[in-house]
C-alpha positions as CSV (number, residue, x, y, z in Angstrom):
1,M,-37.1,18.3,-2.9
2,S,-34.8,21.2,-2.0
3,Y,-32.7,22.9,-4.6
4,S,-29.5,21.8,-2.9
5,S,-30.6,18.1,-3.1
6,K,-31.2,18.5,-6.8
7,L,-27.9,20.4,-7.4
8,E,-25.9,17.8,-5.5
9,E,-26.8,15.3,-8.2
10,S,-26.4,17.7,-11.1
11,A,-24.0,17.5,-14.1
12,W,-21.0,19.7,-14.3
13,T,-21.7,23.3,-15.3
14,S,-19.9,26.5,-16.1
15,A,-20.7,27.7,-12.6
16,H,-18.8,24.8,-11.2
17,S,-15.9,25.6,-13.5
18,W,-15.7,29.2,-12.3
19,T,-16.0,28.0,-8.7
20,F,-13.2,25.5,-9.1
21,I,-10.9,28.2,-10.6
22,A,-11.8,30.6,-7.8
23,F,-11.0,28.0,-5.1
24,A,-7.9,26.5,-6.7
25,V,-6.3,30.0,-7.2
26,G,-7.4,30.9,-3.7
27,M,-5.5,27.9,-2.3
28,L,-2.5,28.8,-4.4
29,A,-2.5,32.3,-2.9
30,E,-2.8,31.0,0.6
31,A,0.3,28.9,0.3
32,Y,2.2,31.6,-1.5
33,I,1.5,34.0,1.3
34,Y,2.2,31.5,4.1
35,G,5.7,30.9,2.8
36,L,6.5,34.7,2.7
37,G,7.4,34.6,6.4
38,S,10.5,32.6,5.6
39,F,11.4,35.0,2.7
40,A,10.7,38.2,4.7
41,A,13.6,37.7,7.0
42,A,16.0,37.3,4.1
43,W,14.9,40.7,2.7
44,F,16.8,42.5,5.5
45,T,20.5,42.0,6.0
46,T,20.8,43.3,9.6
47,L,18.1,41.9,11.8
48,P,18.3,40.9,15.5
49,S,17.8,37.2,15.9
50,L,14.5,37.8,17.7
51,L,13.0,39.5,14.6
52,G,14.2,36.7,12.4
53,T,12.3,34.3,14.6
54,L,9.3,36.6,14.6
55,A,9.1,36.3,10.8
56,L,8.8,32.5,11.1
57,V,5.9,32.6,13.6
58,W,4.2,35.6,11.9
59,S,2.7,33.3,9.4
60,P,0.8,30.9,11.7
61,L,-0.1,33.7,14.1
62,F,-2.0,35.9,11.6
63,L,-3.3,32.9,9.6
64,I,-5.2,31.6,12.6
65,L,-6.5,35.1,13.5
66,G,-8.0,35.2,9.9
67,I,-9.4,31.7,10.4
68,A,-11.0,32.6,13.7
69,F,-12.6,35.7,12.1
70,A,-13.8,34.2,8.8
71,G,-15.3,31.0,10.2
72,P,-18.2,32.6,12.0
73,I,-18.5,35.4,9.4
74,S,-19.0,32.9,6.6
75,D,-21.6,31.1,8.6
76,T,-23.4,34.4,9.3
77,L,-23.0,36.5,6.2
78,G,-22.3,33.9,3.5
79,R,-19.4,32.2,1.8
80,R,-19.3,34.5,-1.3
81,L,-19.4,37.8,0.6
82,T,-16.5,36.6,2.8
83,F,-14.4,36.0,-0.3
84,F,-14.7,39.7,-1.4
85,F,-13.6,40.9,2.0
86,T,-10.5,38.7,1.9
87,M,-9.7,39.7,-1.7
88,A,-9.8,43.4,-0.6
89,L,-7.2,42.7,2.1
90,Y,-5.0,40.9,-0.5
91,A,-4.9,44.0,-2.6
92,V,-4.0,46.3,0.3
93,G,-1.3,43.9,1.6
94,A,0.3,43.3,-1.8
95,V,0.5,47.1,-2.5
96,G,2.0,47.7,0.9
97,I,4.7,45.1,0.6
98,F,5.6,46.5,-2.9
99,F,6.0,50.1,-1.8
100,F,7.1,50.0,1.8
101,S,10.6,48.9,2.8
102,A,10.9,49.2,6.6
103,Y,10.8,45.8,8.3
104,A,7.9,46.8,10.7
105,E,5.9,48.0,7.7
106,V,6.5,44.8,5.7
107,L,5.4,42.7,8.7
108,F,2.2,44.8,9.0
109,F,1.2,44.3,5.4
110,L,2.3,40.6,5.5
111,A,0.0,40.3,8.5
112,L,-2.9,41.6,6.4
113,L,-2.1,39.1,3.7
114,L,-1.9,36.2,6.2
115,F,-5.2,37.3,7.9
116,A,-6.9,37.2,4.5
117,A,-5.3,33.9,3.5
118,G,-6.5,32.2,6.7
119,G,-10.1,33.3,6.1
120,E,-9.9,32.5,2.4
121,M,-8.8,28.9,2.8
122,N,-11.3,28.2,5.6
123,T,-14.2,29.5,3.5
124,I,-13.1,27.5,0.5
125,M,-13.0,24.3,2.6
126,A,-16.6,24.9,3.7
127,A,-18.0,26.1,0.4
128,N,-16.6,23.5,-1.9
129,H,-18.5,20.7,-0.2
130,E,-21.7,22.6,-0.5
131,I,-21.5,23.8,-4.1
132,M,-19.9,20.9,-6.0
133,P,-22.0,18.0,-7.2
134,R,-21.7,14.8,-5.2
135,K,-19.7,12.8,-7.8
136,Y,-17.1,15.6,-8.1
137,R,-17.0,16.8,-4.5
138,S,-13.9,14.8,-3.3
139,K,-12.0,15.2,-6.6
140,T,-12.4,19.0,-6.8
141,M,-11.5,19.4,-3.1
142,F,-8.4,17.3,-3.5
143,W,-7.3,19.2,-6.6
144,E,-7.9,22.6,-5.0
145,I,-5.9,21.6,-1.9
146,N,-3.2,20.4,-4.2
147,F,-2.9,23.9,-5.5
148,I,-1.4,24.7,-2.1
149,N,1.6,22.9,-3.4
150,V,1.5,24.9,-6.6
151,G,1.6,28.0,-4.5
152,G,4.7,26.8,-2.8
153,V,6.3,25.9,-6.1
154,V,5.5,29.4,-7.4
155,L,7.0,31.1,-4.3
156,G,10.0,28.9,-4.5
157,L,10.6,29.7,-8.2
158,V,10.1,33.4,-7.6
159,G,12.6,33.4,-4.8
160,F,15.0,31.3,-6.7
161,V,14.9,33.4,-9.8
162,A,15.2,36.7,-7.9
163,A,18.2,35.5,-5.9
164,S,20.1,33.7,-8.6
165,E,19.4,35.9,-11.6
166,Y,19.4,39.4,-10.1
167,G,20.9,38.9,-6.6
168,S,18.9,41.8,-5.3
169,L,16.9,41.4,-2.1
170,S,14.9,44.5,-3.0
171,F,14.0,43.0,-6.4
172,S,13.0,39.8,-4.7
173,K,10.5,41.7,-2.4
174,E,9.0,43.6,-5.3
175,L,8.7,40.5,-7.5
176,V,7.0,38.6,-4.8
177,A,4.5,41.4,-4.4
178,A,4.0,41.9,-8.1
179,M,3.0,38.3,-8.5
180,F,-0.3,39.1,-6.7
181,I,-1.5,41.1,-9.7
182,P,-2.4,38.0,-11.9
183,I,-3.6,36.2,-8.8
184,L,-6.0,39.0,-7.9
185,V,-7.3,39.4,-11.5
186,V,-8.2,35.7,-11.7
187,L,-9.8,35.7,-8.3
188,L,-11.9,38.7,-8.9
189,F,-13.2,37.6,-12.3
190,S,-13.9,34.0,-11.3
191,R,-15.7,35.0,-8.0
192,L,-17.9,37.4,-9.8
193,K,-19.2,34.4,-11.8
194,M,-19.4,31.8,-9.0
195,P,-22.6,31.3,-7.0
196,E,-23.3,31.6,-3.4
197,S,-23.8,28.2,-1.6
198,V,-27.4,27.3,-2.2
199,R,-27.1,24.7,0.6
200,W,-26.0,27.4,3.0
201,L,-28.8,29.8,1.9
202,E,-31.4,27.1,2.4
203,A,-30.0,26.1,5.8
204,K,-30.2,29.8,6.9
205,G,-33.9,30.0,5.7
206,K,-33.0,32.3,2.8
207,H,-35.2,30.5,0.3
208,A,-35.9,33.4,-2.0
209,E,-32.2,34.1,-2.3
210,A,-31.6,30.4,-2.9
211,A,-34.1,30.4,-5.7
212,A,-32.5,33.5,-7.3
213,A,-29.1,31.9,-7.1
214,V,-30.4,28.7,-8.8
215,Q,-32.1,30.8,-11.5
216,K,-29.0,32.8,-12.2
217,H,-26.4,29.9,-12.2
218,F,-28.2,26.6,-12.4
219,A,-31.6,27.2,-14.1
220,T,-31.3,24.4,-16.6
221,V,-29.8,21.9,-14.1
222,A,-32.4,22.6,-11.5
223,A,-35.3,22.1,-13.9
224,S,-34.0,18.9,-15.4
225,A,-32.1,17.1,-12.6
226,T,-33.4,13.8,-11.4
227,P,-32.1,13.4,-7.8
228,A,-31.0,10.1,-6.4
229,A,-32.8,8.6,-3.5
230,P,-32.4,10.5,-0.2
231,A,-28.9,10.0,1.2
232,A,-28.5,7.8,4.2
233,Q,-25.8,6.3,6.3
234,A,-25.1,2.6,6.0
235,A,-27.2,0.4,8.1
236,G,-25.9,0.0,11.6
237,V,-23.3,2.8,11.3
238,K,-23.4,5.4,14.0
239,H,-22.2,8.9,13.1
240,P,-19.3,9.9,15.5
241,S,-20.0,12.4,18.2
242,L,-19.0,16.1,17.9
243,A,-16.2,15.5,20.5
244,I,-14.7,12.7,18.4
245,K,-14.8,14.8,15.2
246,I,-13.1,17.7,16.9
247,F,-10.4,15.5,18.5
248,V,-9.7,13.6,15.3
249,V,-9.6,16.6,12.9
250,T,-7.5,18.7,15.3
251,A,-5.0,15.9,16.0
252,I,-4.5,15.1,12.3
253,A,-4.5,18.7,11.2
254,G,-2.1,19.7,14.0
255,A,0.4,17.0,13.0
256,N,0.3,18.2,9.4
257,A,0.6,21.9,10.3
258,V,3.4,21.5,12.9
259,G,5.2,18.5,11.4
260,F,5.4,19.9,7.8
261,G,6.6,23.3,9.1
262,L,9.3,21.8,11.3
263,M,10.9,19.9,8.5
264,T,10.5,22.3,5.6
265,Y,10.5,25.8,7.1
266,S,12.3,25.4,10.4
267,L,15.0,22.8,9.9
268,G,15.5,24.0,6.3
269,Y,15.9,27.6,7.4
270,Y,18.2,27.0,10.3
271,Y,20.5,24.5,8.7
272,Y,20.4,25.7,5.1
273,A,19.1,29.2,5.1
274,S,20.7,29.9,1.7
275,Q,18.8,27.0,0.3
276,I,15.3,27.9,1.7
277,A,13.8,28.8,-1.7
278,T,15.0,25.5,-3.2
279,I,13.8,23.5,-0.2
280,I,10.4,25.0,-0.4
281,L,10.3,24.3,-4.1
282,V,11.3,20.6,-3.8
283,A,9.0,19.9,-0.9
284,N,6.0,21.4,-2.7
285,L,6.8,19.7,-6.0
286,V,6.9,16.3,-4.4
287,G,3.8,17.1,-2.4
288,F,2.0,18.1,-5.6
289,M,3.0,15.0,-7.5
290,A,1.9,12.7,-4.7
291,G,-1.3,14.7,-4.3
292,A,-2.0,14.5,-8.1
293,V,-2.1,10.7,-7.9
294,V,-4.4,10.8,-4.9
295,S,-6.6,13.5,-6.6
296,I,-7.1,11.4,-9.7
297,M,-8.4,8.6,-7.6
298,A,-10.3,10.8,-5.1
299,E,-13.8,9.5,-5.9
300,K,-12.7,5.8,-5.9
301,W,-10.3,5.5,-2.9
302,S,-11.5,5.4,0.7
303,R,-10.9,8.6,2.6
304,K,-10.2,6.6,5.7
305,K,-7.7,4.4,4.0
306,V,-5.8,7.3,2.4
307,L,-5.6,8.9,5.8
308,T,-4.4,5.8,7.5
309,Y,-1.8,4.7,5.0
310,S,-0.3,8.1,4.6
311,M,-0.1,8.7,8.4
312,V,1.4,5.3,9.0
313,G,4.0,6.0,6.3
314,T,4.9,9.4,7.8
315,F,5.1,7.9,11.3
316,I,7.6,5.2,10.1
317,V,9.7,7.8,8.2
318,T,9.9,10.3,11.0
319,W,10.8,7.7,13.7
320,G,13.3,6.2,11.2
321,I,14.9,9.6,10.8
322,Y,15.3,9.8,14.6
323,G,16.8,6.4,14.9
324,L,19.3,7.0,12.2
325,N,20.2,10.5,13.4
326,L,21.3,9.0,16.8
327,S,24.3,7.6,15.1
328,T,25.0,10.2,12.4
329,A,24.1,13.9,12.0
330,L,21.8,13.5,9.0
331,F,20.8,17.1,8.5
332,S,23.7,19.3,9.5
333,N,26.4,17.4,7.6
334,S,24.7,16.4,4.4
335,L,22.5,18.6,2.2
336,I,21.9,15.6,-0.2
337,T,20.7,13.5,2.7
338,F,18.4,16.3,3.8
339,Y,16.8,16.4,0.3
340,V,16.4,12.7,0.1
341,I,14.5,12.6,3.4
342,L,12.5,15.6,2.4
343,I,11.3,13.9,-0.7
344,I,10.4,10.6,0.9
345,L,8.6,12.3,3.8
346,N,6.6,14.6,1.5
347,V,5.3,11.7,-0.6
348,F,3.3,10.5,2.5
349,V,2.7,14.0,3.8
350,G,1.4,15.2,0.4
351,A,-1.1,12.4,0.1
352,G,-2.3,12.6,3.6
353,Y,-2.7,16.4,3.6
354,L,-5.3,16.3,0.9
355,A,-7.4,13.7,2.7
356,E,-7.0,15.5,6.0
357,D,-7.9,18.9,4.7
358,T,-11.0,17.5,2.9
359,L,-12.1,15.7,6.1
360,K,-11.9,18.8,8.2
361,G,-14.5,20.7,6.1
362,E,-17.0,17.9,5.4
363,V,-17.9,16.5,8.8
364,W,-19.8,19.5,10.1
365,Q,-23.4,20.6,9.7
366,T,-24.0,23.3,7.1
367,T,-24.9,26.1,9.5
368,R,-21.8,25.6,11.6
369,R,-19.4,24.3,8.9
370,G,-17.4,27.5,8.7
371,T,-17.1,28.0,12.5
372,L,-16.2,24.4,13.4
373,T,-13.7,24.1,10.5
374,A,-12.2,27.3,11.8
375,L,-12.1,26.0,15.4
376,T,-10.1,22.9,14.6
377,R,-7.8,24.8,12.2
378,F,-7.2,27.5,14.8
379,I,-6.1,24.9,17.3
380,A,-4.0,22.9,14.9
381,I,-2.2,25.7,13.2
382,G,-1.9,27.7,16.4
383,A,0.1,24.8,17.8
384,A,2.8,25.6,15.4
385,I,3.7,28.8,17.2
386,P,4.8,27.2,20.5
387,A,6.3,24.3,18.6
388,Y,8.7,26.7,16.8
389,Y,9.9,28.2,20.1
390,I,10.2,24.8,21.8
391,G,12.3,23.7,18.8
392,L,14.7,26.6,19.2
393,G,15.9,25.3,22.6
394,L,16.3,21.6,21.6
395,S,19.3,19.8,20.3
396,E,19.2,18.3,16.8
397,N,18.3,14.8,18.1
398,N,15.6,16.1,20.4
399,Y,14.3,18.4,17.7
400,I,13.8,15.4,15.4
401,L,12.3,13.4,18.3
402,F,9.9,16.2,18.9
403,N,8.8,16.0,15.3
404,A,8.3,12.3,15.5
405,L,6.1,12.7,18.6
406,I,4.0,15.2,16.8
407,W,3.3,12.8,14.0
408,T,2.5,10.1,16.6
409,V,-0.4,12.3,17.8
410,G,-1.6,12.5,14.2
411,L,-1.5,8.7,13.9
412,I,-3.6,8.4,17.1
413,G,-6.2,10.7,15.6
414,V,-6.3,8.6,12.4
415,L,-6.6,5.3,14.3
416,V,-9.5,6.8,16.3
417,W,-11.3,7.7,13.0
418,Q,-10.5,4.3,11.5
419,F,-12.5,2.7,14.3
420,K,-15.0,5.4,15.3
421,G,-15.5,7.4,12.1
422,I,-17.4,6.8,8.9
423,E,-16.4,6.8,5.3
424,T,-16.8,10.3,3.8
425,G,-15.3,9.6,0.4
426,Q,-16.1,7.4,-2.6
427,G,-19.1,9.5,-3.7
428,V,-20.7,9.8,-0.3
429,S,-23.3,12.6,-0.1
430,I,-22.3,15.7,2.0
431,T,-25.4,15.1,4.1
432,V,-24.0,11.7,5.1
433,A,-20.5,13.0,5.7
434,S,-21.8,15.8,7.9
435,G,-24.3,13.7,9.8
436,E,-27.3,15.7,8.6
437,S,-28.8,12.6,7.1
438,P,-30.5,10.2,9.5
439,V,-29.5,6.6,10.0
440,V,-31.9,4.2,8.4
441,S,-32.6,0.6,9.4
442,P,-32.0,-2.4,7.1
443,S,-35.8,-2.8,6.7
444,S,-36.3,0.8,5.5
445,P,-37.6,1.0,1.9
446,A,-34.9,3.5,1.1
447,M,-32.3,0.8,1.6
448,A,-33.5,-0.9,-1.6
449,S,-32.5,2.1,-3.8
450,P,-29.3,1.8,-5.9
451,G,-28.0,5.1,-4.6
452,V,-28.1,3.9,-0.9
453,R,-26.8,0.5,-1.8
454,A,-23.8,2.2,-3.4
455,L,-23.2,4.2,-0.2
456,N,-23.4,1.1,1.9
457,Q,-20.8,-0.6,-0.4
458,A,-18.6,2.5,-0.3
459,D,-18.5,2.4,3.5
460,A,-17.9,-1.3,3.6
461,N,-14.8,-0.8,1.4
């Protein structure tokens, strides 16, 4: 029995606690950095319109470059080592934003932060599934992703306080940069205490290093754990092909990346630029509260159902907005209406985002998890760049129609997974979710085990 199989059935340990802290704060930092693109344009009072637009697309551009870099690197050199590289870039970028004031300089250091954030989040999404015990895998991933909303709340509060209390754009820039100090302190301390992924080490044939990691972080657990029966897919369930996985994950992730950005960052910025800090704050607060409910039930609720219900709700709301806006200008004439729609939409988006981000990291084999997660995220987030520019040339009604069509693509992806995918939540082993566990027949002796019967029941639900 491999170490990773034993650790998957282990109880919660201090190593898991430090890993959770490291990942949750890492997600917070990613969201905090991503939102800086909208703030950066406001730090400079005289900017050509092209540079203002550049600040908006700067975030997805360098985020996906970091994703593309870190995915293969984390598969090759390890999850833990990749984190120390991204943290070093965080430190350099934060110092640069604090001390440099020219717009080109700020954009350069913001690019470093975004590059690191893209790699950071991608590696978290791979490593969490490999390190956390099976019965906590979904819940920890959901809560960590929900810290993206916390990062947005923190950024919104920082921008709001700086603008309202002091009214100084220079102070706003310095305060935003200074907030990285506590973030970096927590990240460094927690990641010195977190383990490398034992599952990744074993998959790469690094058995001596895997044994050393177990001895250092999980000695008592590894010696005393009693693993459940080998994980298996439910009888008669065929794991989806790689092509289906890539299409589904990319379609759902693309809808979330582009759709959320159009409503919160683009529409909010162009119609109510003076309200952008509050808009980001409200959107992320609502997303966090919706995500908190889903996170509490993460191990009980079906991943497929959460994805389906949230995407159907988002589809209905976005098309409803388009229909209503044909007869009245919802956004440009009423800030209150904008906030009401923002809140309703983000209830569905917030719940679906957690399930979607969890899915995109759990359905790949261990040796390619970082790379394939990066591939789908590169395509999905990269789609936001042309989407922003397309939106600039559209009328308000067509802009909202464009948004609704994007979410329709996401719905198609969810429906394909509903009929072609498998259940990856409700306590399912990562070996099942990834397709690394073989399909067993109803006559197999393993099917009699309580652990496998539970998996079958989970998939049936």
